[in-house]
N, C-alpha and C positions, 0 to 999 in steps of 0.2 A: 708373497702369497702365503697365507696361513692355511694349513690343512687341519681339519678337525678329524682325528682318527677315532674310529668306532671300536667298540669292544662288544663281545657277545659271550656271556657266561664267564666263568673263571677256569681256564685250562687246568690249573693245579688242584682245584677242588673236585669233589665227587661230581660226576656228571651222568645224568640219565638221558639216554638217547630219546629224542622226541619223534613223533610221526613225521614231522618235516625233515628231520635228519635221515630217517629211513627212506623217505621219498627221494630226497636229493641223492643219497647213495645209490639207490636203484636207478635213477635217471643217469647218473654218471657211469654206472656199469653198462646200461643200455647203449649210451653214446660210445663208450670204449669198444664194445662189441661191434657196433655198426662201423666204426672207423676201421677196425681190424678186417672186417668183411670187405669193405670198399678198397682198402689197400691191397688185399689179396687179389682182387680183380684187376688191379692196375698192371700194365705191362712193365717189365723190368727196365731200369734205366740203362742207357748205353754208357760206356766209359766216358765218352765225351760229355754227355749231359751231367754225369756225376762230377766230373772235373769242373764244369762251369758252375755247378752248385757250390762246390767247395770254394772256388774263387770268389763267388758272390758273398759267401759267409765270412771269408777272411776280410772283406772290405767293411763288414758291419762293425760299427764301433759300439763298445759297451760303455754305458755311463759310468762315471767314477763312483767308488764305493760310498762317498758321502751323499749320494743321491738315493740311497737305499735305506729303508727302515727294517729293523728286526722285529719279528712278531713271535710270541709264544702261542702255539696252537695245539689243540687236542684234535686228533683225527678220529674218524668213525670207528676205527679199530681200537681206540682207547689210548694210543701212544701219544706222548707229548713231545713236541719238537719245536725247534726254532726255524723259521723261514725268513727269507728276505724278499721284500717287494719294493718297487720304486716308491719314493716318498709321496708322489702325487696320488697313489692308491690309498683310499681311506679304510679299506678292509683287505685282509689277505686272502679271502675266500672267493674273490672275483677273478675271472680269467681261467686259463687252463694250465698254468705252470705248476710244476711239481705236485701232481695229484697222488704220487706214490708214497707210501710210508717207507721211510728208509730203515726202520727197525724190523718190521715183519714182512715187508715186500707187498703188502696188499695194494693192488693197483686196479682201479682208483680207490683212494681212501679220502673222502671229503673232509673238510675242516668243519667241526661242529661247535668249537668254542675258540676264542682268540682274544689276545690283548697285546697292545703295542709295548715293546720293550724300549726302543730308542734307536737312534741312527747307527748304521753299521760303522761309520767313521765320521770324524769331524772334518769339515772342509778345511783346506789349508788356509792359513792366515793370509789376508790380502797383502801383497808385497808393498812395503813402504816406498813411496816415491823418493828417489834420490835427486839431489840437485845436480845440475850439469857439471858443477865444479868438483863433485866428489869423485876422486880417482883412487883406485886401490893401490896397494904397494907395487904391483906389477905395471901400473899405468893404464889399466883398462877400466872402463866405466861399465857398471851393470853386472858385476860378478854376483853369483848367487851365494848366499850364506850357507853354512853347514846345516843350520836349522831348516832352511828352505829345502835343501837337498834331502835331508832326513824325512821331512814331511812328504815330499814327492815319492821317495823310496817306499815309505810306509803305505801310501795310497796305492802305489803300483803293486806292491806285494799283496795287499788285500784284494785288489782286482784279480790278480793271477790266482789266488786261492779260491775266489768266488767262481772264476771260470773253470778251475779244476773240478770244483763240486758240481757245477752245471754239466760238465762233460761226463762225470762219473754217474750222474743220475740218468 
């Protein structure tokens, strides 16, 4: 499946906010205020419910880093940042993830210009099939090579770093 990634404006060039940008920022601020009011009305969670939620979240699997694209974005506040989105997303400004500017803390700070940079990581090379007669020095079939282990290690480290950034936000 080939995805055509969109771009809007050039984040690194001078950018004049449009009426649509001001409108979207206002809408995002209204939504954030509404959510805060509704959450404030909700009863507090019991320790049991909180524990159940944590268990549920621990079971959630995060896609590997090679399923994400990096985007350069300009936020409403004027700061330029890099964000990651799943590769099936054609634009980084759809959805509700990371609306906060990590530089100035403006929350929300909608994306007003964006361009795709490229994948977060390259997928690991497909393992070559070995014939059944191939046996390693220790007599086992199917040992992984150092290159395969390094690729897996790199992918796991990138996933851990992405999770740390997600938790920090």
